[in-house]
gemmi code that builds the backbone of each chain (N, CA, C; Angstrom):
import gemmi

chains = {
    "A": [
        ("MET", (79.800, 133.425, 183.600), (80.519, 132.510, 184.464), (81.892, 133.096, 184.812)),
        ("SER", (82.217, 133.176, 186.125), (83.518, 133.692, 186.546), (84.647, 132.726, 186.127)),
        ("ASP", (85.716, 133.297, 185.724), (86.812, 132.426, 185.291), (87.759, 132.128, 186.459)),
        ("ILE", (87.551, 131.046, 187.067), (88.434, 130.619, 188.105), (89.180, 129.344, 187.663)),
        ("SER", (89.242, 129.174, 186.380), (89.946, 127.966, 185.854), (91.423, 128.051, 186.216)),
        ("GLY", (92.046, 126.969, 186.263), (93.436, 126.858, 186.620), (93.692, 125.724, 187.626)),
        ("ILE", (94.903, 125.753, 188.162), (95.248, 124.744, 189.154), (95.355, 125.459, 190.471)),
        ("TRP", (94.642, 124.965, 191.457), (94.658, 125.603, 192.778), (95.044, 124.567, 193.824)),
        ("GLN", (95.919, 124.947, 194.706), (96.441, 124.042, 195.684), (96.382, 124.615, 197.099)),
        ("HIS", (95.963, 123.757, 197.986), (95.894, 124.094, 199.393), (96.648, 123.047, 200.201)),
        ("ALA", (97.555, 123.523, 201.037), (98.289, 122.593, 201.951), (97.830, 122.857, 203.348)),
        ("SER", (97.507, 121.816, 204.047), (96.944, 121.945, 205.386), (97.775, 121.103, 206.300)),
        ("ALA", (98.016, 121.616, 207.473), (98.678, 120.830, 208.538), (97.739, 120.680, 209.722)),
        ("TYR", (96.496, 120.952, 209.520), (95.608, 120.919, 210.632), (95.478, 119.513, 211.177)),
        ("GLY", (95.451, 119.380, 212.454), (95.305, 118.110, 213.116), (96.548, 117.228, 212.915)),
        ("GLY", (97.632, 117.862, 212.611), (98.909, 117.043, 212.447), (98.965, 116.385, 211.101)),
        ("ARG", (98.025, 116.661, 210.247), (97.996, 116.013, 208.909), (98.454, 116.956, 207.875)),
        ("ASN", (99.541, 116.620, 207.199), (99.966, 117.467, 206.096), (99.229, 117.041, 204.879)),
        ("MET", (98.106, 117.603, 204.767), (97.202, 117.184, 203.633), (97.412, 118.210, 202.493)),
        ("THR", (97.328, 117.655, 201.334), (97.386, 118.521, 200.138), (96.103, 118.329, 199.289)),
        ("ILE", (95.549, 119.431, 198.875), (94.386, 119.399, 197.988), (94.699, 120.166, 196.816)),
        ("ARG", (94.493, 119.609, 195.669), (94.750, 120.309, 194.428), (93.528, 120.190, 193.494)),
        ("HIS", (92.952, 121.332, 193.125), (91.861, 121.358, 192.221), (92.387, 121.799, 190.856)),
        ("THR", (92.010, 121.073, 189.836), (92.273, 121.476, 188.484), (90.985, 121.831, 187.833)),
        ("LEU", (90.694, 123.097, 187.648), (89.472, 123.586, 187.113), (89.662, 123.885, 185.653)),
        ("ASP", (89.095, 123.123, 184.783), (89.269, 123.290, 183.354), (88.337, 124.366, 182.808)),
        ("PRO", (88.756, 125.162, 181.870), (87.894, 126.152, 181.336), (86.614, 125.609, 180.717)),
        ("SER", (86.663, 124.299, 180.384), (85.457, 123.672, 179.786), (84.389, 123.403, 180.808)),
        ("GLY", (84.753, 123.577, 182.111), (83.761, 123.312, 183.169), (83.915, 121.948, 183.914)),
        ("SER", (84.938, 121.195, 183.534), (85.124, 119.982, 184.259), (86.230, 120.234, 185.365)),
        ("TYR", (86.195, 119.459, 186.360), (87.181, 119.596, 187.376), (87.753, 118.266, 187.849)),
        ("HIS", (88.942, 118.298, 188.372), (89.618, 117.099, 188.892), (90.287, 117.552, 190.252)),
        ("THR", (89.897, 116.866, 191.262), (90.469, 117.212, 192.598), (91.360, 116.060, 193.005)),
        ("GLU", (92.558, 116.384, 193.484), (93.486, 115.370, 194.006), (93.765, 115.658, 195.472)),
        ("MET", (93.501, 114.733, 196.328), (93.810, 114.899, 197.784), (94.849, 113.875, 198.188)),
        ("VAL", (95.832, 114.364, 198.908), (96.851, 113.439, 199.454), (96.750, 113.511, 200.970)),
        ("TYR", (96.509, 112.421, 201.593), (96.241, 112.434, 203.035), (97.130, 111.374, 203.701)),
        ("PRO", (98.073, 111.857, 204.506), (98.944, 110.889, 205.147), (98.264, 109.988, 206.142)),
        ("MET", (98.621, 108.709, 206.107), (98.024, 107.774, 207.015), (98.816, 106.531, 207.134)),
        ("HIS", (99.003, 106.041, 208.313), (99.661, 104.769, 208.577), (101.028, 104.731, 207.942)),
        ("GLY", (101.761, 105.812, 207.962), (103.084, 105.864, 207.433), (103.129, 105.979, 205.925)),
        ("GLY", (101.985, 105.922, 205.331), (101.873, 106.123, 203.873), (100.911, 107.224, 203.567)),
        ("GLN", (100.187, 107.095, 202.505), (99.180, 108.127, 202.204), (98.033, 107.545, 201.421)),
        ("GLN", (96.864, 108.210, 201.668), (95.729, 107.865, 200.854), (95.609, 108.945, 199.787)),
        ("ASN", (95.427, 108.520, 198.546), (95.275, 109.453, 197.468), (93.794, 109.325, 197.022)),
        ("ILE", (93.182, 110.425, 196.862), (91.764, 110.483, 196.455), (91.623, 111.398, 195.236)),
        ("HIS", (90.884, 110.899, 194.265), (90.652, 111.751, 193.102), (89.094, 111.913, 192.952)),
        ("HIS", (88.755, 113.132, 192.626), (87.349, 113.436, 192.339), (87.339, 113.893, 190.844)),
        ("TYR", (86.191, 113.605, 190.204), (86.022, 114.112, 188.860), (84.529, 114.573, 188.766)),
        ("GLY", (84.379, 115.695, 188.111), (83.020, 116.201, 187.935), (83.030, 117.500, 187.138)),
        ("THR", (81.990, 118.293, 187.321), (81.917, 119.566, 186.691), (81.627, 120.661, 187.680)),
        ("TYR", (81.894, 121.844, 187.315), (81.689, 123.021, 188.228), (81.106, 124.160, 187.450)),
        ("HIS", (80.484, 124.953, 188.229), (79.949, 126.209, 187.689), (80.240, 127.312, 188.697)),
        ("ALA", (80.854, 128.361, 188.254), (81.151, 129.442, 189.159), (80.597, 130.771, 188.546)),
        ("ASN", (79.796, 131.435, 189.396), (79.231, 132.696, 188.963), (78.881, 133.542, 190.141)),
        ("ASP", (79.064, 134.793, 190.019), (78.571, 135.741, 190.994), (78.949, 135.339, 192.436)),
        ("GLY", (80.226, 134.901, 192.604), (80.743, 134.566, 193.906), (80.206, 133.250, 194.451)),
        ("LYS", (79.528, 132.502, 193.633), (79.050, 131.161, 194.042), (79.642, 130.066, 193.207)),
        ("LEU", (80.118, 129.033, 193.881), (80.721, 127.935, 193.201), (79.824, 126.665, 193.492)),
        ("ARG", (79.517, 126.045, 192.400), (78.687, 124.811, 192.544), (79.402, 123.689, 191.861)),
        ("LEU", (79.560, 122.546, 192.565), (80.189, 121.403, 192.030), (79.146, 120.357, 191.711)),
        ("GLN", (79.398, 119.555, 190.715), (78.655, 118.348, 190.475), (79.671, 117.215, 190.469)),
        ("PHE", (79.579, 116.428, 191.488), (80.523, 115.298, 191.597), (80.075, 114.172, 190.766)),
        ("ASP", (80.928, 113.611, 189.963), (80.520, 112.465, 189.087), (81.115, 111.181, 189.566)),
        ("ARG", (82.402, 111.182, 189.881), (83.007, 109.884, 190.297), (84.257, 110.108, 191.100)),
        ("GLY", (84.703, 109.114, 191.806), (85.877, 109.265, 192.610), (86.690, 107.935, 192.596)),
        ("GLU", (87.938, 108.062, 192.872), (88.844, 106.919, 192.962), (89.720, 107.147, 194.168)),
        ("THR", (90.199, 106.020, 194.763), (91.088, 106.150, 195.922), (92.009, 104.997, 195.978)),
        ("GLU", (93.160, 105.194, 196.616), (94.149, 104.152, 196.805), (94.924, 104.526, 198.087)),
        ("MET", (95.502, 103.508, 198.633), (96.422, 103.691, 199.832), (97.795, 103.058, 199.447)),
        ("VAL", (98.788, 103.910, 199.661), (100.120, 103.449, 199.232), (101.120, 103.751, 200.338)),
        ("GLY", (102.168, 102.965, 200.367), (103.325, 103.269, 201.228), (103.152, 103.107, 202.698)),
        ("CYS", (102.138, 102.389, 203.124), (101.915, 102.235, 204.559), (102.972, 101.385, 205.196)),
        ("THR", (103.175, 101.708, 206.439), (104.198, 100.950, 207.189), (103.870, 99.484, 207.232)),
        ("ASP", (102.557, 99.180, 207.481), (102.088, 97.848, 207.366), (101.464, 97.675, 205.971)),
        ("PRO", (102.070, 96.897, 205.139), (101.549, 96.787, 203.730), (100.141, 96.293, 203.676)),
        ("ALA", (99.627, 95.687, 204.749), (98.272, 95.203, 204.688), (97.293, 96.343, 204.607)),
        ("ASN", (97.740, 97.531, 204.975), (96.849, 98.675, 204.919), (96.741, 99.256, 203.516)),
        ("ASN", (97.686, 98.874, 202.655), (97.654, 99.413, 201.260), (96.534, 98.778, 200.464)),
        ("PHE", (96.030, 99.533, 199.536), (95.128, 98.928, 198.563), (95.268, 99.719, 197.260)),
        ("PRO", (95.095, 99.015, 196.151), (95.284, 99.669, 194.830), (94.075, 100.617, 194.550)),
        ("MET", (94.323, 101.417, 193.537), (93.286, 102.385, 193.112), (91.976, 101.625, 192.833)),
        ("ARG", (90.923, 102.173, 193.420), (89.620, 101.613, 193.193), (88.593, 102.725, 193.072)),
        ("PRO", (87.501, 102.467, 192.358), (86.482, 103.487, 192.284), (85.740, 103.612, 193.609)),
        ("PHE", (85.185, 104.753, 193.872), (84.318, 104.948, 195.080), (83.205, 103.893, 195.073)),
        ("THR", (82.806, 103.471, 196.218), (81.593, 102.691, 196.331), (80.461, 103.627, 196.240)),
        ("GLN", (79.259, 103.002, 196.120), (78.049, 103.844, 196.002), (77.892, 104.700, 197.261)),
        ("ASP", (78.163, 104.084, 198.424), (78.011, 104.813, 199.642), (78.984, 106.043, 199.680)),
        ("GLU", (80.170, 105.805, 199.221), (81.112, 106.907, 199.145), (80.708, 107.999, 198.187)),
        ("ILE", (80.117, 107.566, 197.040), (79.663, 108.551, 196.085), (78.565, 109.347, 196.713)),
        ("ASP", (77.632, 108.690, 197.396), (76.513, 109.431, 198.001), (77.006, 110.392, 199.042)),
        ("GLU", (78.023, 109.968, 199.845), (78.519, 110.827, 200.878), (79.283, 112.058, 200.268)),
        ("ALA", (80.047, 111.732, 199.211), (80.791, 112.802, 198.567), (79.859, 113.832, 197.997)),
        ("LYS", (78.788, 113.346, 197.397), (77.799, 114.251, 196.785), (77.222, 115.167, 197.865)),
        ("GLY", (76.862, 114.494, 198.968), (76.232, 115.246, 200.041), (77.172, 116.341, 200.599)),
        ("LEU", (78.452, 116.065, 200.604), (79.428, 117.028, 201.136), (79.818, 118.117, 200.116)),
        ("LEU", (79.802, 117.690, 198.911), (80.389, 118.618, 197.896), (79.338, 119.387, 197.095)),
        ("GLU", (78.173, 118.808, 196.930), (77.226, 119.420, 196.036), (76.374, 120.377, 196.807)),
        ("GLN", (76.958, 121.460, 197.259), (76.269, 122.517, 197.934), (76.891, 123.811, 197.500)),
        ("ASP", (76.273, 124.886, 197.837), (76.873, 126.212, 197.422), (78.030, 126.569, 198.239)),
        ("PHE", (79.131, 126.770, 197.544), (80.302, 127.382, 198.144), (80.363, 128.864, 197.713)),
        ("GLY", (80.831, 129.667, 198.605), (81.173, 131.053, 198.183), (82.628, 131.024, 197.710)),
        ("PHE", (82.980, 131.913, 196.882), (84.398, 132.036, 196.535), (84.806, 133.492, 196.286)),
        ("GLU", (86.060, 133.706, 196.481), (86.623, 135.015, 196.283), (87.981, 134.888, 195.623)),
        ("LEU", (88.139, 135.572, 194.523), (89.407, 135.491, 193.780), (90.171, 136.759, 193.993)),
        ("SER", (91.392, 136.670, 194.523), (92.169, 137.809, 194.760), (93.622, 137.509, 194.400)),
        ("GLY", (94.022, 138.051, 193.251), (95.373, 137.717, 192.793), (95.556, 136.261, 192.541)),
        ("ASP", (96.551, 135.665, 193.150), (96.788, 134.198, 192.958), (96.149, 133.377, 194.059)),
        ("THR", (95.204, 133.952, 194.767), (94.595, 133.254, 195.868), (93.122, 133.084, 195.617)),
        ("LEU", (92.614, 131.864, 195.722), (91.221, 131.551, 195.633), (90.739, 131.111, 197.022)),
        ("THR", (89.766, 131.799, 197.563), (89.254, 131.416, 198.872), (87.853, 130.923, 198.722)),
        ("THR", (87.629, 129.736, 199.150), (86.218, 129.170, 199.132), (85.633, 129.255, 200.533)),
        ("THR", (84.351, 129.456, 200.627), (83.698, 129.602, 201.873), (82.483, 128.657, 201.918)),
        ("ILE", (82.316, 128.057, 203.088), (81.140, 127.186, 203.202), (80.511, 127.488, 204.527)),
        ("GLN", (79.241, 127.468, 204.574), (78.500, 127.665, 205.813), (78.309, 126.322, 206.438)),
        ("SER", (78.855, 126.173, 207.666), (78.700, 124.976, 208.394), (77.820, 125.348, 209.609)),
        ("PRO", (77.338, 124.240, 210.289), (76.578, 124.542, 211.522), (77.402, 125.303, 212.593)),
        ("MET", (78.740, 125.277, 212.390), (79.558, 126.047, 213.365), (79.903, 127.405, 212.872)),
        ("GLY", (79.376, 127.829, 211.743), (79.671, 129.112, 211.187), (80.412, 129.040, 209.894)),
        ("GLU", (80.938, 130.163, 209.441), (81.549, 130.214, 208.143), (83.000, 129.602, 208.195)),
        ("MET", (83.311, 128.822, 207.248), (84.644, 128.201, 207.234), (85.206, 128.465, 205.842)),
        ("LYS", (86.493, 128.819, 205.839), (87.160, 129.197, 204.599), (88.383, 128.328, 204.327)),
        ("VAL", (88.669, 128.088, 203.084), (89.862, 127.379, 202.689), (90.457, 128.192, 201.580)),
        ("ALA", (91.754, 128.509, 201.693), (92.467, 129.310, 200.756), (93.331, 128.436, 199.861)),
        ("TYR", (93.301, 128.663, 198.568), (94.103, 127.942, 197.578), (95.013, 128.909, 196.886)),
        ("LYS", (96.199, 128.469, 196.614), (97.181, 129.240, 195.815), (97.223, 128.731, 194.366)),
        ("ARG", (97.261, 129.637, 193.458), (97.358, 129.209, 192.058), (98.693, 128.578, 191.787)),
        ("GLN", (98.703, 127.486, 191.052), (99.845, 126.725, 190.716), (100.137, 126.821, 189.211)),
        ("ASP", (101.396, 126.795, 188.887), (101.666, 126.654, 187.459), (101.367, 125.266, 186.959)),
        ("ASP", (101.117, 125.164, 185.668), (100.854, 123.838, 185.035), (102.014, 122.917, 185.281)),
    ],
    "B": [
        ("MET", (84.089, 106.841, 236.528), (83.506, 107.825, 235.594), (83.175, 109.113, 236.381)),
        ("ILE", (83.693, 110.201, 235.895), (83.427, 111.513, 236.512), (82.505, 112.266, 235.665)),
        ("ARG", (81.452, 112.797, 236.199), (80.487, 113.517, 235.393), (80.434, 114.974, 235.864)),
        ("ARG", (80.317, 115.852, 234.884), (80.178, 117.233, 235.139), (78.939, 117.762, 234.453)),
        ("TRP", (78.579, 118.967, 234.881), (77.449, 119.580, 234.213), (77.880, 119.970, 232.815)),
        ("HIS", (77.086, 119.596, 231.838), (77.391, 119.906, 230.453), (78.651, 119.244, 229.955)),
        ("VAL", (78.924, 118.127, 230.467), (80.118, 117.473, 230.078), (79.740, 116.215, 229.345)),
        ("GLY", (80.429, 115.936, 228.229), (80.139, 114.718, 227.477), (80.542, 113.516, 228.253)),
        ("PHE", (81.783, 113.324, 228.401), (82.244, 112.203, 229.166), (83.701, 112.363, 229.538)),
        ("GLU", (84.031, 111.770, 230.649), (85.448, 111.898, 231.050), (85.825, 110.648, 231.832)),
        ("VAL", (86.975, 110.221, 231.557), (87.471, 109.029, 232.301), (88.758, 109.419, 232.986)),
        ("ASP", (88.875, 108.996, 234.249), (90.108, 109.141, 234.926), (90.940, 107.894, 234.591)),
        ("ALA", (92.014, 108.085, 233.833), (92.764, 106.880, 233.345), (93.315, 106.058, 234.518)),
        ("GLU", (93.608, 106.756, 235.630), (94.196, 106.029, 236.744), (93.186, 105.010, 237.294)),
        ("THR", (91.982, 105.236, 237.096), (90.975, 104.344, 237.684), (90.472, 103.288, 236.708)),
        ("VAL", (90.970, 103.346, 235.557), (90.505, 102.432, 234.500), (91.617, 101.407, 234.241)),
        ("GLY", (91.306, 100.179, 234.526), (92.331, 99.165, 234.300), (92.574, 98.902, 232.858)),
        ("ASP", (91.577, 98.467, 232.146), (91.679, 98.169, 230.721), (90.721, 99.143, 230.038)),
        ("ALA", (91.266, 100.335, 229.785), (90.408, 101.443, 229.385), (89.643, 101.198, 228.088)),
        ("ILE", (90.232, 100.469, 227.201), (89.615, 100.283, 225.910), (88.224, 99.697, 226.045)),
        ("ASP", (88.013, 98.924, 227.068), (86.744, 98.217, 227.193), (85.731, 98.971, 227.997)),
        ("VAL", (86.018, 100.160, 228.429), (85.120, 100.823, 229.323), (84.730, 102.195, 228.857)),
        ("VAL", (84.695, 102.412, 227.591), (84.164, 103.698, 227.040), (82.690, 103.750, 227.321)),
        ("GLU", (82.232, 104.831, 227.873), (80.837, 104.908, 228.269), (80.368, 106.380, 228.106)),
        ("VAL", (79.181, 106.538, 227.572), (78.682, 107.828, 227.402), (78.123, 108.338, 228.767)),
        ("GLY", (78.582, 109.467, 229.152), (78.249, 109.996, 230.469), (77.052, 110.975, 230.354)),
        ("ASP", (76.885, 111.590, 229.240), (75.787, 112.519, 229.095), (75.581, 112.756, 227.603)),
        ("HIS", (74.454, 113.388, 227.305), (74.186, 113.656, 225.943), (75.070, 114.817, 225.502)),
        ("LEU", (75.437, 114.821, 224.214), (76.296, 115.832, 223.654), (75.499, 116.998, 223.130)),
        ("CYS", (75.323, 117.990, 223.904), (74.662, 119.247, 223.457), (73.342, 118.896, 222.793)),
        ("GLY", (72.556, 118.093, 223.344), (71.231, 117.858, 222.804), (71.156, 116.664, 221.849)),
        ("VAL", (72.244, 116.072, 221.535), (72.260, 114.880, 220.689), (71.925, 113.723, 221.567)),
        ("VAL", (70.752, 113.189, 221.378), (70.241, 112.081, 222.230), (70.630, 110.769, 221.606)),
        ("ASP", (70.969, 109.818, 222.499), (71.260, 108.480, 222.053), (72.378, 108.392, 221.034)),
        ("GLY", (73.361, 109.220, 221.249), (74.579, 109.149, 220.397), (75.182, 107.793, 220.500)),
        ("ALA", (75.592, 107.285, 219.383), (76.136, 105.920, 219.347), (77.434, 105.871, 220.135)),
        ("VAL", (77.640, 104.810, 220.795), (78.882, 104.531, 221.486), (79.807, 103.890, 220.498)),
        ("VAL", (80.993, 104.408, 220.414), (81.934, 103.858, 219.491), (82.258, 102.428, 219.816)),
        ("GLU", (82.264, 101.626, 218.765), (82.668, 100.215, 219.025), (84.111, 100.136, 219.504)),
        ("THR", (84.271, 99.331, 220.507), (85.629, 99.269, 221.070), (86.567, 98.559, 220.117)),
        ("VAL", (87.737, 99.050, 220.102), (88.762, 98.420, 219.256), (90.050, 98.435, 220.104)),
        ("VAL", (91.000, 97.662, 219.678), (92.275, 97.651, 220.427), (93.109, 98.882, 220.067)),
        ("ALA", (93.786, 99.391, 221.002), (94.515, 100.650, 220.839), (95.501, 100.619, 219.727)),
        ("GLU", (96.161, 99.476, 219.574), (97.271, 99.353, 218.636), (96.861, 99.630, 217.191)),
        ("VAL", (95.596, 99.491, 216.862), (95.244, 99.693, 215.428), (94.549, 101.006, 215.247)),
        ("LEU", (94.366, 101.823, 216.298), (93.749, 103.140, 216.109), (94.765, 104.081, 215.515)),
        ("ASP", (94.324, 104.815, 214.555), (95.195, 105.866, 213.969), (94.909, 107.173, 214.771)),
        ("VAL", (95.943, 107.672, 215.378), (95.704, 108.803, 216.307), (96.369, 110.060, 215.791)),
        ("GLY", (96.586, 110.122, 214.509), (97.223, 111.319, 214.033), (96.470, 112.615, 214.309)),
        ("PHE", (95.117, 112.485, 214.362), (94.327, 113.671, 214.673), (94.708, 114.239, 216.040)),
        ("ALA", (95.077, 113.365, 216.924), (95.292, 113.775, 218.280), (96.393, 114.829, 218.393)),
        ("ALA", (97.274, 114.814, 217.433), (98.373, 115.788, 217.424), (97.805, 117.190, 217.387)),
        ("GLY", (96.688, 117.373, 216.703), (96.094, 118.648, 216.633), (95.139, 118.955, 217.768)),
        ("CYS", (95.034, 118.068, 218.697), (94.067, 118.234, 219.810), (94.852, 118.473, 221.061)),
        ("ARG", (95.838, 119.260, 221.045), (96.658, 119.466, 222.266), (95.802, 120.060, 223.364)),
        ("GLY", (94.870, 120.864, 222.965), (93.930, 121.352, 223.946), (92.551, 121.162, 223.370)),
        ("ALA", (91.588, 120.909, 224.213), (90.238, 120.649, 223.724), (89.711, 121.906, 223.062)),
        ("GLY", (90.221, 123.056, 223.448), (89.759, 124.286, 222.815), (90.129, 124.403, 221.348)),
        ("GLU", (91.092, 123.642, 220.974), (91.494, 123.692, 219.520), (90.631, 122.802, 218.709)),
        ("PHE", (89.842, 122.020, 219.394), (89.050, 120.982, 218.676), (87.761, 121.624, 218.173)),
        ("VAL", (87.674, 121.806, 216.916), (86.586, 122.623, 216.396), (85.420, 121.748, 216.024)),
        ("SER", (84.814, 121.165, 216.806), (83.398, 121.005, 217.035), (82.538, 120.262, 216.037)),
        ("VAL", (83.006, 119.646, 215.039), (82.175, 118.788, 214.294), (82.855, 117.385, 214.257)),
        ("VAL", (82.057, 116.455, 214.644), (82.547, 115.109, 214.855), (81.700, 114.123, 214.060)),
        ("ALA", (82.316, 113.275, 213.291), (81.630, 112.149, 212.738), (82.040, 110.924, 213.593)),
        ("GLU", (81.150, 110.363, 214.228), (81.503, 109.327, 215.191), (81.030, 107.986, 214.645)),
        ("GLY", (81.899, 107.021, 214.775), (81.473, 105.669, 214.387), (82.559, 104.706, 214.591)),
        ("ALA", (82.285, 103.507, 214.339), (83.305, 102.431, 214.570), (84.503, 102.637, 213.586)),
        ("ILE", (85.635, 102.556, 214.085), (86.796, 102.702, 213.254), (87.364, 101.348, 212.922)),
        ("GLY", (87.387, 101.102, 211.646), (87.890, 99.807, 211.215), (89.407, 99.807, 211.218)),
        ("VAL", (89.927, 98.648, 211.130), (91.344, 98.493, 211.202), (91.967, 99.164, 209.922)),
        ("GLY", (92.846, 100.115, 210.215), (93.548, 100.774, 209.150), (92.717, 101.609, 208.200)),
        ("GLN", (91.592, 102.111, 208.697), (90.739, 102.837, 207.776), (90.399, 104.237, 208.326)),
        ("VAL", (90.317, 105.166, 207.449), (89.554, 106.387, 207.728), (88.740, 106.594, 206.474)),
        ("CYS", (87.487, 106.837, 206.597), (86.584, 106.748, 205.446), (86.872, 107.958, 204.515)),
        ("VAL", (86.541, 107.769, 203.272), (86.748, 108.793, 202.267), (86.008, 110.051, 202.647)),
        ("SER", (84.786, 109.861, 203.103), (83.975, 111.076, 203.335), (84.578, 111.926, 204.454)),
        ("VAL", (85.230, 111.253, 205.387), (85.853, 111.989, 206.474), (86.981, 112.888, 205.902)),
        ("ILE", (87.746, 112.284, 205.011), (88.814, 113.028, 204.460), (88.276, 114.208, 203.581)),
        ("ILE", (87.235, 113.892, 202.883), (86.665, 114.982, 202.075), (86.136, 116.116, 202.933)),
        ("ALA", (85.469, 115.696, 204.048), (84.973, 116.755, 204.979), (86.133, 117.570, 205.532)),
        ("HIS", (87.221, 116.888, 205.780), (88.433, 117.653, 206.257), (88.846, 118.642, 205.189)),
        ("ALA", (88.803, 118.149, 203.991), (89.260, 118.970, 202.868), (88.387, 120.172, 202.646)),
        ("VAL", (87.093, 119.874, 202.781), (86.054, 120.932, 202.483), (86.081, 122.010, 203.511)),
        ("CYS", (86.178, 121.600, 204.752), (85.889, 122.488, 205.881), (87.065, 122.699, 206.835)),
        ("GLU", (88.151, 121.984, 206.616), (89.227, 122.022, 207.577), (88.768, 121.603, 208.990)),
        ("ILE", (87.926, 120.637, 208.946), (87.335, 120.132, 210.226), (88.078, 118.877, 210.609)),
        ("VAL", (88.365, 118.713, 211.827), (88.897, 117.440, 212.292), (87.744, 116.549, 212.676)),
        ("VAL", (87.734, 115.368, 212.108), (86.647, 114.471, 212.367), (87.179, 113.068, 212.676)),
        ("PHE", (86.398, 112.359, 213.318), (86.756, 111.005, 213.712), (85.788, 110.018, 213.013)),
        ("GLY", (86.235, 108.868, 212.788), (85.305, 107.780, 212.568), (84.805, 107.611, 211.161)),
        ("LEU", (83.852, 106.727, 211.028), (83.417, 106.278, 209.737), (81.917, 106.507, 209.460)),
        ("ARG", (81.158, 106.673, 210.441), (79.718, 106.666, 210.220), (79.277, 107.949, 209.516)),
        ("PRO", (78.346, 107.874, 208.566), (78.038, 109.029, 207.799), (77.366, 110.163, 208.614)),
        ("GLU", (76.675, 109.850, 209.667), (76.014, 110.942, 210.312), (77.080, 111.936, 210.984)),
        ("VAL", (76.963, 113.117, 210.679), (77.824, 114.154, 211.291), (77.013, 115.028, 212.123)),
        ("PHE", (77.449, 115.154, 213.369), (76.619, 115.998, 214.222), (77.486, 116.989, 214.931)),
        ("CYS", (76.905, 118.060, 215.386), (77.605, 119.123, 216.037), (77.707, 118.898, 217.493)),
        ("VAL", (78.761, 119.295, 218.068), (78.910, 119.345, 219.494), (79.458, 120.681, 219.832)),
        ("GLY", (79.215, 121.123, 220.985), (79.679, 122.431, 221.391), (81.205, 122.458, 221.514)),
        ("ASP", (81.747, 123.715, 221.394), (83.121, 123.825, 221.572), (83.563, 123.242, 222.968)),
        ("ARG", (84.655, 122.541, 222.885), (85.204, 121.818, 224.047), (84.343, 120.661, 224.483)),
        ("SER", (83.429, 120.243, 223.637), (82.477, 119.216, 224.154), (83.153, 117.853, 224.334)),
        ("VAL", (83.945, 117.450, 223.361), (84.493, 116.088, 223.485), (85.796, 115.955, 222.806)),
        ("MET", (86.584, 115.203, 223.435), (87.863, 114.887, 222.827), (88.286, 113.501, 223.250)),
        ("ALA", (88.792, 112.691, 222.391), (89.166, 111.338, 222.738), (90.615, 111.134, 222.183)),
        ("LEU", (91.384, 110.503, 222.970), (92.753, 110.226, 222.522), (93.102, 108.844, 223.075)),
        ("VAL", (93.419, 107.981, 222.145), (93.918, 106.668, 222.556), (95.300, 106.536, 221.971)),
        ("ARG", (96.237, 106.404, 222.905), (97.625, 106.360, 222.447), (97.981, 104.981, 221.933)),
        ("ALA", (98.539, 104.954, 220.723), (98.945, 103.657, 220.253), (100.236, 103.282, 220.859)),
        ("GLY", (100.526, 102.023, 220.843), (101.806, 101.562, 221.351), (101.667, 100.431, 222.325)),
        ("ASN", (102.799, 99.920, 222.732), (102.788, 98.734, 223.603), (102.771, 99.211, 225.050)),
        ("ASP", (101.685, 99.739, 225.545), (101.647, 100.225, 226.878), (100.516, 99.553, 227.670)),
        ("GLY", (100.184, 98.357, 227.273), (99.200, 97.623, 228.002), (97.816, 98.175, 227.838)),
        ("ARG", (97.556, 99.011, 226.869), (96.242, 99.556, 226.546), (95.677, 100.334, 227.701)),
        ("GLU", (96.495, 100.920, 228.542), (96.026, 101.597, 229.736), (95.922, 103.049, 229.579)),
        ("HIS", (96.302, 103.615, 228.465), (96.340, 105.033, 228.329), (95.243, 105.550, 227.479)),
        ("LEU", (94.133, 105.642, 228.053), (92.895, 106.293, 227.375), (92.589, 107.534, 228.103)),
        ("THR", (92.474, 108.578, 227.342), (92.006, 109.854, 227.844), (90.849, 110.353, 227.176)),
        ("LEU", (89.781, 110.594, 227.868), (88.634, 111.250, 227.292), (88.481, 112.522, 228.045)),
        ("SER", (88.343, 113.616, 227.335), (88.263, 114.898, 228.010), (87.146, 115.701, 227.374)),
        ("THR", (86.977, 116.950, 227.915), (85.872, 117.740, 227.407), (86.355, 119.190, 227.274)),
    ],
}
model = gemmi.Model(1)
for chain_id, residues in chains.items():
    chain = gemmi.Chain(chain_id)
    for i, (resn, *xyz) in enumerate(residues, 1):
        res = gemmi.Residue()
        res.name, res.seqid = resn, gemmi.SeqId(i, " ")
        for name, pos in zip(("N", "CA", "C"), xyz):
            atom = gemmi.Atom()
            atom.name, atom.element = name, gemmi.Element(name[0])
            atom.pos, atom.b_iso = gemmi.Position(*pos), 0.0
            res.add_atom(atom)
        chain.add_residue(res)
    model.add_chain(chain)
structure = gemmi.Structure()
structure.add_model(model)
structure.setup_entities()
């Protein structure tokens, strides 16, 4: 198993969204992903928990559960407290995440690759200190 | 409604009085037949942050999840898809389908402008 354990962060401004994704890959094989997604003047926070397996340039996730909350919105009615994913959300997350990703480790950069109908798409993560 | 060859849909805002109520599919999207028409909603509640990245249709990279947008919501799967693939997506419905580059772009500007500023382009 390739050792890609650690904390990896990707900051994206695509589409005008300053999104942050942080993966914590534990050496034990469990992972925790935190996503911060700005919305309505506040942000939606999403957490994923599951396990991962990385070997021979292939990364495979098993998504177990997720939680989400909305905080700090301009209109407080848009806020909601942390709640677990619904079954539909779990099913959709599994469909999106439980597929083969390619990965490449180079110094403090982890690049994941996914084959989409539009071709190869890559996301680069920088290693973060604890 | 102006139609072009291989064009999804386009609306001339000047000819549309209350644009929110007149979204209409003009053609199939690159072979996607019977694509759902987005449920109409009032402009003031649409979150249009994505539009900032759609300055030109050419920047719009081609995978769209289309569906009714609820008040104040963007579904979790859309955000995850964004995270996984850096893809800009709209809407809530789980089916994700491909459209060709420059195929469709929709922008509804929020604000108190009488709901008259709807632009659909290709």
